[in-house]
N, C-alpha and C positions, 0 to 999 in steps of 0.2 A: 731495248724491248719494248712491247705494246703493253700499255696498262689495261688492265681486265675492267671492263664495264662490271656494275652492279646488276645482278638479274633483276630486279625490279628499281624504277626510278619514277619519283613522282615529278611530274613536271608542273602541272597546275594545282594549286590549293593547299590546304595545310592540313596533311593527314596526319593523324596522333597515331602513338606506336600501337594502339589498340586496332585501330582502323586497319594499320599495313598488316597486324597479325592477322586478322579476320581476312583479308584477301589474299594472302598466303597459304592460308587454311582451305580456302575455297578452292584455288589454282591447283594446291598439291590434291584433295580428293578428287578433283575433276580430271585430272591427270590420270591417276590410278597406278598400279604397279606395273613397270615395265616388262616384268616376267612374271609367271604365276608361280607361287613357291611351292617347291616340290613337297610332299607329305614327309614327315619326320620319319625315319625307321623305327621300326618298332622293336624293341629288346626281344630276344628270342629268350631270355634268360629263364622266365617263369613259365615256359611254355608246359602244360601236362603233357605232352608227347615226349619230354626229355626225361620223364619220372619213369622208373620202374615200378613194377606192382610188388606191394608188400606183402607176403604171402600173413595170414592170421596163426600164428603159432604163439608157443610159450616165449619162444625168444626172438618173435617177429622184430622187434624194434632195434634190434642189433643190426640187422639188414638194412633197415631203413637209412641207416646213416653210410652204406658202403655204395662205393661206385658201381655202375654195371649191373 
């Protein structure tokens, strides 16, 4: 098997861990994302269109909890 090469190698100089982290952050930001992220699907649970109208009456509160 071939040995994997590190993604970044310091050839010359003495880079501190902070400097290496800064270079990696800049390269990651410059690269951007490979694919645009899809928007999150919205929950339809609370849609007002799914609620039935409740009629005003003396026992209208009873109908507010019934399906359909």
